[in-house]
N, CA, C and O of each residue as an XYZ file, in Angstrom:
888
protein
N       0.827     -1.117     -0.127
C       0.221     -0.150     -0.027
C       0.865      1.372      0.042
O       1.822      1.695      0.747
N       0.381      1.934     -0.539
C       1.443      3.613     -0.371
C       0.651      4.363      0.027
O      -0.538      4.683      0.000
N       2.383      4.758      0.736
C       1.891      5.620      1.834
C       2.368      7.343      2.160
O       3.447      7.297      2.750
N       2.060      8.334      2.030
C       2.869      9.709      2.051
C       2.898      9.916      3.746
O       2.191      9.788      4.746
N       4.474     10.400      3.229
C       4.951     10.681      4.441
C       4.823     11.981      4.460
O       4.377     12.541      3.459
N       5.165     12.673      5.529
C       4.821     14.480      6.042
C       5.701     14.757      7.315
O       5.400     15.276      8.391
N       6.974     14.206      6.811
C       8.180     14.597      8.418
C       9.506     15.803      8.179
O       9.725     16.335      7.091
N       9.858     15.924      8.742
C      11.025     17.169      8.257
C      11.566     16.886      9.210
O      11.874     17.958      9.731
N      12.235     15.307     10.407
C      13.341     15.413     11.192
C      13.875     14.233     10.007
O      13.317     13.169      9.740
N      15.018     14.746      9.461
C      16.037     13.723      8.323
C      15.737     12.200      9.408
O      14.844     11.359      9.301
N      16.615     12.272     10.195
C      16.471     10.743     10.622
C      15.949      9.865     11.128
O      16.266      8.719     11.449
N      14.422     10.952     11.243
C      13.424     10.099     11.857
C      12.925      9.494     10.558
O      12.687      8.294     10.423
N      12.771     10.505      9.521
C      12.066     10.023      8.234
C      12.871      9.065      7.225
O      12.317      8.134      6.642
N      14.218      9.381      7.077
C      14.757      7.957      6.493
C      14.450      6.949      7.282
O      14.318      6.013      6.493
N      14.236      6.514      8.444
C      14.015      5.514      9.290
C      12.470      5.097      8.757
O      12.351      4.073      8.084
N      11.383      5.856      9.051
C      10.360      5.360      9.163
C      10.011      4.544      7.632
O       9.293      3.560      7.454
N      10.825      5.370      6.597
C      10.411      5.188      5.166
C      11.106      3.519      4.980
O      10.532      2.770      4.190
N      12.439      2.967      5.798
C      12.885      1.977      5.595
C      12.373      1.080      6.223
O      12.115     -0.038      5.777
N      12.206      1.407      7.133
C      10.879      0.831      8.282
C       9.497      0.278      8.113
O       8.925     -0.723      8.546
N       9.235      1.044      7.514
C       7.499      0.397      7.024
C       8.088      0.024      5.893
O       7.584     -1.081      5.692
N       8.944      0.268      4.893
C       9.305     -0.678      3.631
C       9.122     -2.117      3.785
O       9.007     -2.937      2.874
N       9.112     -2.278      4.732
C       9.638     -3.784      5.777
C       8.298     -4.776      5.583
O       7.918     -5.889      5.219
N       7.893     -3.482      6.117
C       6.167     -4.128      6.934
C       4.996     -3.906      5.659
O       3.777     -4.008      5.789
N       5.738     -3.579      4.423
C       4.720     -3.786      3.022
C       4.368     -2.735      2.483
O       3.466     -2.654      1.649
N       5.178     -1.633      2.986
C       4.867     -0.054      2.634
C       5.512      0.511      1.618
O       6.743      0.505      1.603
N       4.820      1.051      0.672
C       5.445      2.252     -0.397
C       5.159      3.701     -0.130
O       4.144      4.366     -0.333
N       6.732      4.118      0.560
C       6.413      5.598      1.054
C       6.972      6.447      0.642
O       8.199      6.446      0.543
N       6.255      7.360      0.307
C       7.035      8.244     -0.711
C       6.944      9.315      0.804
O       6.005      9.391      1.597
N       8.261     10.051      0.832
C       8.171     11.114      1.572
C       8.200     13.049      1.926
O       8.525     13.897      1.096
N       8.030     13.154      2.489
C       8.066     15.217      1.792
C       8.393     15.631      3.244
O       8.273     14.862      4.198
N       8.857     17.033      3.339
C       9.132     17.672      4.118
C       8.474     18.374      4.861
O       8.665     18.513      6.069
N       7.341     19.059      3.972
C       7.018     20.391      4.078
C       5.292     20.053      3.786
O       4.948     19.085      3.107
N       4.490     20.833      4.296
C       2.746     21.372      3.650
C       2.767     21.212      2.428
O       2.122     20.280      1.947
N       3.397     21.943      1.733
C       3.583     22.714      0.197
C       3.678     21.402     -0.716
O       2.979     21.353     -1.728
N       4.468     20.411     -0.408
C       4.865     19.000     -1.339
C       4.237     18.471     -0.598
O       4.055     17.366     -1.109
N       3.772     18.497      0.267
C       2.074     17.622      1.313
C       1.116     17.808     -0.132
O       0.709     17.031     -0.996
N       1.031     18.924      0.061
C       0.250     19.148     -0.629
C       0.279     18.707     -2.000
O      -0.307     17.681     -2.346
N       0.945     19.443     -2.813
C       1.328     18.731     -4.493
C       1.367     17.346     -3.966
O       0.159     17.176     -3.798
N       1.890     16.310     -3.614
C       2.106     14.882     -3.475
C       0.350     14.740     -3.731
O      -0.198     14.385     -4.775
N      -0.249     15.101     -2.548
C      -1.727     14.654     -2.740
C      -2.677     15.035     -3.870
O      -3.769     14.496     -4.048
N      -2.194     15.957     -4.573
C      -2.759     16.973     -6.102
C      -2.639     15.473     -7.405
O      -3.341     15.538     -8.414
N      -1.912     14.524     -7.232
C      -1.071     14.076     -8.331
C      -1.042     12.841     -8.269
O      -0.915     12.126     -9.263
N      -1.184     12.319     -6.795
C      -0.954     10.841     -6.484
C      -2.370     10.195     -6.055
O      -3.424     10.736     -6.391
N      -2.344      9.272     -5.462
C      -3.278      8.619     -4.789
C      -2.712      7.703     -3.420
O      -1.587      7.286     -3.695
N      -3.078      7.332     -2.250
C      -2.454      6.897     -1.095
C      -3.147      6.529     -0.429
O      -4.119      7.282     -0.358
N      -3.232      5.505      0.320
C      -4.373      4.384      0.961
C      -3.948      5.128      2.650
O      -4.715      4.929      3.592
N      -2.787      5.884      2.811
C      -2.878      6.716      4.312
C      -1.946      7.907      4.299
O      -0.920      7.629      3.678
N      -1.953      8.625      4.576
C      -0.846      9.254      5.513
C      -0.754      9.648      6.457
O      -1.634      9.841      7.296
N       0.722      9.915      6.520
C       1.161      9.937      8.274
C       1.893     11.313      8.509
O       3.110     11.449      8.383
N       1.138     12.184      8.816
C       1.641     14.352      9.251
C       2.064     14.641     10.642
O       1.598     14.512     11.774
N       3.305     15.153      9.997
C       3.246     15.725     11.183
C       2.884     17.011     12.424
O       2.135     17.792     11.838
N       3.009     17.285     13.201
C       2.253     18.749     13.324
C       3.254     19.973     13.216
O       2.966     20.959     12.537
N       4.151     19.890     13.746
C       4.978     21.305     13.292
C       6.191     20.775     12.380
O       7.005     19.890     12.643
N       6.063     21.665     11.099
C       6.440     21.790      9.781
C       6.958     23.175      9.398
O       6.444     24.283      9.551
N       8.315     22.737      8.767
C       8.961     24.359      8.505
C       8.161     24.669      7.573
O       8.962     24.352      6.693
N       7.024     25.112      6.834
C       6.130     25.568      6.511
C       5.464     26.276      6.598
O       5.311     27.345      6.007
N       4.654     25.525      7.792
C       2.627     25.376      7.910
C       3.033     24.755      9.075
O       4.087     24.390      9.596
N       1.613     24.756      9.358
C       1.196     23.334     10.589
C       0.566     22.194     10.561
O      -0.662     22.250     10.634
N       1.008     21.298     10.485
C       0.050     19.965      9.857
C      -1.482     19.672     10.270
O      -2.202     18.801      9.780
N      -1.914     20.857     11.572
C      -3.466     20.695     11.364
C      -4.266     21.474     10.525
O      -5.394     21.140     10.159
N      -3.546     22.779     10.134
C      -3.701     23.454      8.591
C      -4.268     22.857      7.595
O      -5.285     23.083      6.938
N      -3.349     21.947      7.575
C      -3.127     21.039      6.002
C      -3.992     19.901      6.539
O      -4.707     19.445      5.647
N      -4.044     19.703      6.929
C      -4.972     18.502      7.372
C      -6.772     19.325      7.253
O      -7.735     18.577      7.091
N      -6.969     20.786      7.352
C      -8.062     20.958      7.126
C      -8.099     21.856      6.079
O      -8.912     22.749      5.843
N      -7.138     21.513      5.497
C      -7.341     21.901      3.968
C      -7.695     20.739      2.883
O      -8.577     20.824      2.028
N      -7.128     20.021      3.023
C      -7.229     18.270      2.623
C      -8.050     18.246      2.705
O      -8.592     18.949      1.853
N      -8.798     17.708      3.430
C     -10.663     17.657      3.645
C     -11.464     18.506      3.036
O     -12.144     18.204      2.056
N     -11.437     19.726      3.623
C     -11.827     20.671      3.103
C     -11.835     20.581      1.235
O     -12.855     20.838      0.596
N     -11.026     20.333      0.830
C     -10.850     20.313     -0.839
C     -11.331     19.347     -1.467
O     -11.517     19.400     -2.683
N     -11.626     18.250     -0.702
C     -12.349     16.275     -1.181
C     -11.061     15.966     -2.153
O      -9.842     16.015     -1.986
N     -11.865     15.646     -3.175
C     -11.313     14.759     -3.995
C     -10.702     13.546     -3.734
O     -10.542     13.133     -2.585
N     -10.239     12.758     -5.041
C      -9.563     11.256     -4.507
C      -8.460     11.180     -3.213
O      -8.256     10.026     -2.837
N      -7.627     12.369     -2.386
C      -7.053     12.111     -1.581
C      -8.301     12.627      0.186
O      -8.167     12.226      1.342
N      -9.380     13.620     -0.412
C     -10.056     14.013      1.312
C      -9.996     12.949      1.505
O      -9.006     12.721      2.200
N     -10.542     12.074      1.265
C     -11.123     10.788      2.811
C      -9.785     10.112      2.878
O      -9.755      9.232      3.738
N      -8.789     10.263      2.277
C      -7.405      9.311      3.004
C      -7.525      9.399      4.696
O      -7.761     10.316      5.483
N      -7.249      8.027      4.820
C      -6.947      8.106      6.287
C      -5.995      8.510      6.646
O      -4.964      8.186      6.055
N      -5.934      9.636      8.086
C      -4.537     10.248      8.491
C      -4.237      9.708      9.795
O      -5.052      9.213     10.574
N      -2.768      9.873      9.995
C      -2.357      9.506     11.640
C      -1.446     10.539     11.302
O      -0.730     10.938     10.384
N      -2.032     10.953     13.212
C      -0.526     12.024     13.419
C       0.540     11.621     14.121
O       0.636     11.253     15.292
N       1.252     11.724     13.347
C       3.033     11.812     14.003
C       3.772     12.838     14.648
O       4.528     13.404     13.858
N       3.820     13.303     15.884
C       3.934     14.129     16.067
C       4.565     13.845     18.247
O       4.262     13.024     19.113
N       5.669     15.292     18.181
C       6.359     14.796     19.883
C       4.925     15.275     20.575
O       4.597     14.631     21.572
N       3.867     16.553     20.060
C       2.977     17.104     21.169
C       2.407     15.986     21.911
O       2.272     14.966     21.235
N       1.919     15.894     23.521
C       0.781     15.276     23.765
C       0.435     16.129     24.547
O       0.655     15.820     25.718
N      -0.120     17.293     24.358
C      -1.161     18.127     25.238
C      -2.892     17.587     24.456
O      -3.023     17.451     23.239
N      -3.733     17.417     25.196
C      -5.113     17.128     25.139
C      -5.361     18.068     24.243
O      -6.080     17.883     23.261
N      -4.664     19.366     24.578
C      -5.365     20.147     23.121
C      -5.344     20.258     21.708
O      -6.061     20.649     20.787
N      -3.973     19.638     21.959
C      -3.525     19.651     20.310
C      -4.157     18.504     19.888
O      -4.795     18.547     18.836
N      -4.072     17.185     20.712
C      -5.029     15.798     20.333
C      -6.807     16.125     19.635
O      -7.325     15.473     18.730
N      -7.354     17.138     20.276
C      -8.571     17.151     20.288
C      -8.851     18.745     18.928
O      -9.813     18.995     18.201
N      -7.906     19.261     19.067
C      -7.636     19.941     17.295
C      -7.480     19.130     16.309
O      -7.904     19.289     15.164
N      -6.833     18.191     16.750
C      -6.221     17.260     15.067
C      -7.604     16.881     14.851
O      -8.180     17.293     13.844
N      -8.339     15.960     15.896
C      -9.472     14.741     15.845
C     -10.562     16.221     14.738
O     -11.043     16.227     13.605
N     -10.525     16.928     15.530
C     -11.719     17.898     15.444
C     -11.268     18.167     13.544
O     -11.888     18.089     12.483
N     -10.195     18.421     13.864
C      -9.556     18.833     12.016
C      -9.844     17.610     10.982
O     -10.073     17.692      9.775
N      -9.760     16.393     11.848
C     -10.727     15.255     10.834
C      -9.198     14.130     10.587
O      -8.940     13.498      9.563
N      -8.534     14.162     11.636
C      -7.010     12.819     11.991
C      -7.913     11.707     12.120
O      -8.891     11.703     12.868
N      -7.546     10.738     11.349
C      -8.222      9.570     12.494
C      -7.462      8.540     13.163
O      -7.779      7.357     13.285
N      -6.027      9.342     13.744
C      -5.319      9.006     15.130
C      -4.530      9.554     15.076
O      -4.280     10.299     14.128
N      -3.973      9.433     15.866
C      -3.157     10.627     16.950
C      -1.874     10.081     17.684
O      -2.233      9.879     18.844
N      -0.698      9.786     17.564
C       0.359      9.036     18.139
C       1.493      9.875     18.300
O       2.034     10.480     17.375
N       1.864      9.903     19.554
C       3.180     10.414     20.219
C       4.156     10.280     19.926
O       3.981      9.121     20.303
N       5.666     10.296     19.412
C       6.636     10.389     19.059
C       7.212      9.785     20.711
O       6.416     10.197     21.556
N       8.112      9.122     21.221
C       8.709      8.178     20.107
C       7.969      7.039     20.156
O       7.555      6.403     21.125
N       7.824      6.813     18.647
C       6.707      5.263     18.802
C       7.559      3.491     17.813
O       8.263      3.338     16.814
N       7.016      2.669     18.716
C       7.009      1.719     18.327
C       6.741      0.855     16.600
O       5.722      0.294     16.198
N       7.607      0.979     16.142
C       7.305      0.672     15.152
C       6.237     -1.049     13.849
O       5.803     -1.374     12.743
N       6.497     -1.504     15.505
C       5.793     -2.724     14.998
C       4.102     -2.022     15.457
O       3.191     -2.386     14.712
N       3.641     -0.873     16.865
C       2.288     -0.469     16.943
C       1.803      0.309     15.322
O       0.837     -0.060     14.654
N       2.742      1.429     14.960
C       2.646      1.401     13.782
C       2.333      1.701     12.954
O       1.776      2.759     12.660
N       2.832      0.152     11.863
C       2.244     -0.047     11.608
C       0.924     -0.762     11.301
O       0.279     -0.678     10.257
N       0.577     -1.626     12.612
C      -0.727     -2.349     12.896
C      -1.671     -0.911     12.916
O      -2.628     -0.830     12.147
N      -1.351      0.162     13.804
C      -2.416      0.839     13.184
C      -2.724      1.318     12.068
O      -3.898      1.561     11.789
N      -1.562      1.573     11.098
C      -2.075      2.268     10.160
C      -2.572      0.905      8.952
O      -3.480      1.192      8.172
N      -2.119     -0.120      8.887
C      -3.358     -1.646      8.531
C      -4.891     -1.086      8.578
O      -5.858     -0.884      7.844
N      -4.327     -0.936     10.367
C      -6.260     -0.809     10.851
C      -6.493      0.024     10.323
O      -6.997     -0.336      9.259
N      -6.419      1.513     10.425
C      -6.865      2.877      9.400
C      -7.534      2.404      8.181
O      -8.731      2.502      7.912
N      -6.208      1.659      7.190
C      -6.202      1.225      5.590
C      -7.880      0.353      5.833
O      -8.906      0.802      5.324
N      -7.857     -0.731      6.565
C      -8.754     -1.795      6.867
C      -9.992     -1.183      6.825
O     -10.929     -1.340      6.042
N      -9.817     -0.255      8.058
C     -11.456      0.590      7.775
C     -11.840      0.889      6.760
O     -12.844      0.367      6.277
N     -11.082      1.898      6.100
C     -11.675      3.120      5.303
C     -11.830      2.214      4.227
O     -11.990      2.934      3.242
N     -11.880      0.767      3.799
C     -12.139     -0.249      2.987
C     -13.482     -1.574      3.993
O     -13.621     -2.795      4.068
N     -13.959     -0.716      4.386
C     -14.690     -1.554      5.377
C     -14.534     -2.844      5.787
O     -15.124     -3.908      5.597
N     -14.048     -2.652      6.099
C     -13.210     -4.630      6.342
C     -12.778     -4.312      7.739
O     -11.946     -3.473      8.084
N     -13.662     -5.332      8.672
C     -13.552     -4.993     10.364
C     -12.384     -6.189     10.771
O     -11.961     -6.002     11.911
N     -11.701     -7.518     10.000
C     -10.882     -7.778     10.026
C      -9.858     -7.831      9.372
O     -10.212     -7.367      8.288
N      -8.592     -8.139      9.279
C      -7.289     -7.792      8.789
C      -7.366     -9.263      7.537
O      -6.784     -9.093      6.465
N      -7.898    -10.246      7.721
C      -7.352    -10.944      6.470
C      -8.811    -11.259      5.807
O      -9.909    -11.613      6.238
N      -8.225    -10.933      4.477
C      -8.966    -10.679      2.835
C      -8.748    -12.452      2.221
O      -7.765    -13.178      2.077
N      -9.922    -12.580      2.035
C     -10.766    -13.860      1.449
C     -11.610    -13.415      0.278
O     -12.571    -12.675      0.073
N     -10.631    -14.382     -0.536
C     -11.454    -14.690     -1.570
C     -11.725    -15.647     -3.330
O     -11.410    -15.511     -4.513
N     -12.620    -16.743     -2.306
C     -12.863    -17.919     -2.874
C     -11.550    -18.703     -2.256
O     -11.402    -18.712     -1.034
N     -10.675    -19.306     -3.047
C      -9.416    -20.071     -2.167
C      -8.429    -19.542     -1.888
O      -7.623    -20.258     -1.294
N      -8.090    -18.368     -2.109
C      -7.072    -17.307     -1.527
C      -7.504    -16.617     -0.546
O      -8.652    -16.172     -0.515
N      -6.444    -16.402      0.584
C      -6.670    -15.432      1.486
C      -5.729    -14.412      1.502
O      -4.999    -14.393      0.511
N      -5.531    -13.535      2.364
C      -3.956    -13.036      2.746
C      -4.795    -12.089      4.038
O      -5.752    -11.404      4.399
N      -3.219    -12.882      4.391
C      -3.153    -11.678      5.572
C      -1.927    -10.529      5.926
O      -0.809    -10.799      6.365
N      -2.435     -9.253      5.627
C      -1.926     -8.506      5.816
C      -1.078     -8.072      6.626
O      -0.101     -7.470      6.180
N      -1.203     -8.227      7.735
C       0.220     -8.155      8.391
C       0.637     -8.873      8.967
O       1.235     -8.458      9.960
N       0.593    -10.679      8.689
C       1.778    -11.228      8.958
C       2.035    -11.350      7.265
O       2.387    -12.462      6.872
N       1.899    -10.418      6.390
C       2.277    -10.272      4.707
C       2.986    -11.984      4.553
O       4.090    -12.508      4.700
N       1.038    -12.576      4.021
C       1.354    -13.963      4.117
C      -0.019    -14.301      3.100
O      -1.059    -13.802      3.529
N      -0.123    -14.935      2.057
C      -0.964    -15.414      1.497
C      -0.905    -17.321      1.364
O       0.053    -18.091      1.301
N      -2.473    -17.565      1.362
C      -2.984    -18.735      1.421
C      -3.676    -19.320      0.144
O      -4.449    -18.512     -0.370
N      -3.574    -20.694     -0.578
C      -3.889    -21.259     -1.514
C      -4.928    -22.235     -0.347
O      -4.430    -22.688      0.684
N      -6.272    -22.433     -0.675
C      -6.673    -23.435     -0.057
C      -6.098    -23.810      1.738
O      -6.397    -24.914      2.194
N      -5.534    -23.111      2.358
C      -5.254    -22.381      3.570
C      -4.196    -23.162      3.382
O      -4.440    -24.179      4.030
N      -2.799    -23.311      2.689
C      -1.688    -23.483      3.059
C      -1.130    -22.492      2.313
O      -1.474    -21.884      1.300
N       0.162    -22.456      3.314
C       1.310    -20.586      2.885
C       1.484    -20.621      1.483
O       1.541    -21.782      1.078
N       1.557    -20.034      0.874
C       2.390    -19.978     -0.556
C       2.996    -18.435     -0.277
O       2.535    -17.432      0.267
N       4.220    -18.755     -0.906
C       5.304    -18.364     -0.987
C       5.212    -17.211     -2.175
O       5.123    -17.792     -3.257
N       5.203    -15.500     -2.367
C       5.189    -14.325     -2.785
C       6.779    -13.833     -2.610
O       7.709    -14.073     -1.839
N       6.612    -13.269     -3.406
C       7.678    -12.132     -3.439
C       6.896    -10.705     -2.434
O       5.816    -10.646     -1.846
N       7.726     -9.958     -2.554
C       7.570     -8.482     -2.185
C       6.546     -7.910     -2.650
O       5.648     -7.612     -1.862
N       6.385     -7.542     -4.364
C       5.831     -6.783     -5.124
C       4.689     -8.128     -5.218
O       3.564     -7.860     -4.797
N       4.847     -9.119     -5.585
C       3.860     -9.393     -5.951
C       2.817     -9.950     -4.482
O       1.678    -10.411     -4.554
N       3.522     -9.753     -3.404
C       2.310     -9.739     -1.932
C       1.759     -8.232     -2.278
O       0.602     -7.814     -2.211
N       2.855     -7.610     -2.634
C       1.973     -5.545     -3.266
C       0.852     -5.322     -3.892
O      -0.047     -4.619     -3.431
N       0.794     -6.268     -5.684
C      -0.222     -6.646     -6.464
C      -0.962     -6.839     -6.120
O      -1.982     -6.172     -6.292
N      -0.850     -8.293     -5.144
C      -2.162     -8.926     -4.621
C      -2.792     -8.423     -3.436
O      -3.969     -8.749     -3.279
N      -2.210     -7.638     -2.502
C      -2.912     -6.574     -1.823
C      -3.833     -5.652     -1.692
O      -4.819     -5.199     -1.111
N      -2.665     -5.566     -2.895
C      -4.133     -3.746     -4.027
C      -5.177     -4.862     -4.530
O      -6.268     -4.513     -4.078
N      -5.248     -5.433     -4.885
C      -6.298     -6.317     -6.064
C      -7.537     -6.408     -4.937
O      -8.636     -5.855     -4.925
N      -6.909     -7.328     -4.002
C      -8.301     -7.565     -2.785
C      -8.781     -7.014     -2.447
O      -9.949     -7.365     -2.283
N      -8.324     -5.408     -1.938
C      -8.540     -4.753     -1.268
C      -9.590     -3.559     -2.157
O     -10.279     -2.635     -1.724
N      -9.280     -4.199     -3.950
C     -10.373     -3.401     -4.525
C     -11.251     -4.503     -4.882
O     -11.399     -4.357     -6.095
N     -11.943     -5.561     -4.508
C     -12.661     -6.556     -4.731
C     -13.560     -6.666     -5.556
O     -14.632     -6.502     -4.973
N     -13.737     -6.913     -6.908
C     -15.117     -6.343     -8.033
C     -14.792     -5.274     -8.762
O     -15.574     -4.932     -9.649
N     -13.882     -4.715     -8.598
C     -13.241     -3.526     -9.045
C     -12.238     -3.649    -10.350
O     -11.874     -4.805    -10.564
N     -11.817     -2.819    -11.103
C     -10.748     -2.380    -11.744
C      -9.785     -1.949    -11.056
O      -9.923     -1.029    -10.251
N      -8.733     -2.520    -11.263
C      -7.278     -1.217    -10.983
C      -6.070     -1.427    -11.902
O      -5.276     -2.333    -12.160
N      -6.302     -0.175    -12.270
C      -5.258      0.001    -13.207
C      -3.944     -0.029    -13.555
O      -3.265      0.011    -12.530
N      -3.215     -0.087    -14.634
C      -2.044     -0.662    -14.512
C      -0.807      0.984    -13.503
O       0.098      0.956    -12.670
N      -1.562      2.145    -14.282
C      -0.929      2.927    -13.183
C      -0.673      3.058    -11.540
O       0.156      3.544    -10.771
N      -2.148      2.172    -11.494
C      -2.322      2.075    -10.368
C      -1.593      0.987     -9.726
O      -1.412      1.238     -8.535
N      -1.242      0.170     -9.996
C      -0.243     -1.245     -9.914
C       0.560     -0.777     -9.138
O       0.642     -0.756     -7.910
N       1.837      0.037    -10.871
C       2.610      0.453    -10.231
C       2.875      1.673     -9.372
O       4.057      1.751     -9.038
N       1.937      2.845     -8.832
C       1.976      3.567     -7.872
C       2.543      2.643     -6.579
O       3.517      2.814     -5.846
N       1.526      1.605     -6.615
C       1.543      0.904     -5.357
C       3.325     -0.243     -5.046
O       3.879     -0.789     -4.092
N       3.558     -0.069     -6.486
C       4.744     -0.705     -6.670
C       6.324     -0.155     -6.307
O       7.317     -0.567     -5.706
N       5.989      0.774     -6.897
C       7.160      1.578     -6.858
C       7.553      3.216     -6.466
O       7.093      4.178     -7.082
N       8.253      3.285     -5.612
C       8.213      4.795     -4.881
C       8.646      5.759     -6.251
O       8.781      5.194     -7.337
N       8.928      7.771     -6.087
C       9.519      8.470     -6.666
C      10.771      7.853     -7.243
O      11.774      7.325     -6.763
N      10.290      8.146     -8.564
C      11.725      8.498     -9.167
C      12.458      6.918     -9.230
O      13.653      6.792     -9.498
N      11.771      6.024     -9.009
C      11.766      4.391     -9.504
C      11.404      3.962    -11.180
O      10.322      4.023    -11.764
N      12.508      3.593    -11.594
C      12.064      3.113    -13.294
C      11.012      1.658    -12.489
O      10.836      1.050    -11.433
N      10.567      1.744    -13.920
C       9.307      0.652    -13.770
C       9.720      0.345    -15.704
O       9.907      0.982    -16.741
N       9.662     -1.407    -15.066
C      10.211     -1.658    -16.533
C       8.862     -1.945    -17.449
O       7.847     -2.198    -16.798
N       8.750     -1.934    -18.816
C       7.811     -1.632    -19.593
C       6.819     -2.500    -19.398
O       5.676     -2.199    -19.740
N       7.235     -4.247    -18.558
C       6.473     -5.380    -18.707
C       6.657     -5.603    -17.185
O       6.716     -6.816    -16.982
N       6.769     -4.901    -16.058
C       6.985     -5.408    -15.065
C       5.201     -5.538    -14.592
O       4.768     -6.623    -14.982
N       4.823     -5.242    -14.337
C       2.993     -6.000    -14.464
C       3.011     -7.466    -14.171
O       3.027     -8.216    -13.195
N       2.995     -7.549    -16.218
C       1.859     -8.391    -16.528
C       3.208     -9.308    -16.068
O       2.786    -10.412    -16.410
N       4.420     -9.540    -15.571
C       5.612    -10.523    -15.373
C       4.982    -11.366    -13.784
O       4.907    -12.576    -13.567
N       4.504     -9.902    -12.633
C       3.641    -10.159    -11.451
C       3.013    -10.630    -11.121
O       2.917    -11.213    -10.041
N       1.883    -10.472    -12.558
C       0.794    -10.452    -12.811
C       0.790    -12.496    -13.434
O       0.119    -13.454    -13.049
N       1.619    -12.391    -14.240
C       2.051    -14.254    -14.608
C       2.156    -15.061    -13.444
O       1.376    -15.968    -13.152
N       3.328    -14.634    -12.671
C       3.639    -15.169    -11.716
C       2.669    -15.751    -10.967
O       2.428    -16.938    -10.745
N       1.930    -14.332    -10.460
C       0.430    -14.720     -9.411
C      -0.220    -15.843    -10.172
O      -0.417    -16.865     -9.514
N      -0.611    -15.849    -11.502
C      -1.614    -16.655    -11.431
C      -0.970    -18.010    -11.434
O      -1.406    -18.927    -10.738
N       0.083    -18.128    -12.231
C       0.616    -19.453    -11.667
C       1.023    -19.835    -10.164
O       1.975    -20.552     -9.856
N       0.519    -19.490     -9.676
C       1.213    -19.868     -7.756
C      -0.644    -19.620     -7.338
O      -1.272    -20.101     -6.394
N      -0.916    -19.099     -7.965
C      -2.536    -18.675     -7.191
C      -4.048    -19.324     -8.481
O      -5.234    -19.000     -8.420
N      -3.591    -19.972     -9.177
C      -4.577    -20.533    -10.191
C      -4.914    -19.369    -11.418
O      -5.159    -18.192    -11.155
N      -4.884    -19.837    -12.566
C      -4.879    -19.314    -13.999
C      -5.744    -18.123    -13.775
O      -5.312    -17.046    -14.187
N      -7.338    -18.169    -12.961
C      -8.311    -17.758    -13.623
C      -8.862    -16.258    -12.184
O      -9.578    -15.258    -12.244
N      -7.938    -16.988    -10.965
C      -7.852    -15.951    -10.152
C      -7.949    -14.044     -9.942
O      -8.532    -13.240     -9.215
N      -6.891    -14.034    -11.183
C      -7.014    -12.528    -11.814
C      -7.447    -12.053    -12.866
O      -6.705    -12.227    -13.833
N      -7.981    -11.743    -12.971
C      -8.729    -11.428    -14.792
C      -8.398    -10.075    -15.075
O      -8.494     -9.158    -14.259
N      -7.834     -9.925    -16.762
C      -7.618     -9.182    -17.573
C      -8.679     -8.436    -18.099
O      -9.220     -9.105    -18.979
N      -9.447     -6.880    -17.887
C      -9.828     -5.756    -18.755
C      -9.160     -5.263    -19.388
O      -8.582     -4.258    -18.972
N      -8.833     -5.967    -21.276
C      -8.663     -5.033    -21.700
C      -8.556     -3.534    -22.175
O      -9.482     -2.982    -22.770
N      -7.343     -2.900    -21.868
C      -7.309     -1.250    -22.331
C      -7.570     -0.955    -20.399
O      -7.691      0.246    -20.155
N      -7.634     -1.644    -19.455
C      -9.088     -0.904    -18.122
C      -7.874     -1.703    -17.105
O      -7.565     -0.912    -16.213
N      -7.165     -2.915    -16.987
C      -6.324     -2.908    -16.004
C      -6.834     -4.349    -15.695
O      -7.218     -5.182    -16.516
N      -6.743     -4.487    -14.093
C      -6.997     -6.086    -14.084
C      -7.680     -6.310    -12.538
O      -7.589     -5.368    -11.750
N      -8.323     -7.488    -12.135
C      -9.912     -7.335    -11.213
C      -9.640     -8.986    -10.392
O      -9.115     -9.945    -10.957
N     -10.007     -8.978     -9.360
C     -10.137    -10.614     -8.440
C     -11.763    -10.192     -8.062
O     -12.190     -9.382     -7.240
N     -12.413    -11.008     -8.929
C     -14.000    -10.973     -9.166
C     -14.257    -11.413     -7.208
O     -13.631    -12.232     -6.536
N     -15.471    -10.431     -6.763
C     -16.271    -10.948     -5.219
C     -16.082    -12.494     -5.391
O     -15.893    -12.990     -6.501
N     -16.149    -13.298     -4.130
C     -16.957    -14.420     -4.325
C     -18.335    -15.071     -4.942
O     -18.568    -16.271     -4.800
């Protein structure tokens, strides 16, 4: 899942990019309000991690603006990650539209769990595991199953499977899949998506992922 991190602390930002990457997140990292607004205007994200004190503005003000503007990221789940622990700061953040509030320093396992819970609720799911016919996927354990037997998948195969299962019954376009797999600036081979889809079909069933010519790919609802 693609995540936007808005954090001006270089050491913490770098650590979160690396750490959350191990949990299956593709992290785009910006350091200020203006850059965050530009990113939200051009790319779609599953979740936003936002600091309060930023060099060019206030994180809550940026959150309020994003919620007011609407659009594809107007309803993105937002977790505020900040050193401020005053009750007034928390109340102001939730009033502005924050979905969760975490005080630094944070345990990485807990942060990843909170982010996955926010994403899960945004997709209307109450439990972590996603099931589609014979295939199941546990986002927290990063494990896929076929007929309850574990299936070994690469990191990018897992990322594609997670996005397709989170969008059950809906077509996911090639650009959406590429955005979920690659960070800013990473080169994308012309046939990379097709290769990953081919491998997933070999491991999970030839008919599991369907192609919609000119549109993208989907997994049907059971």
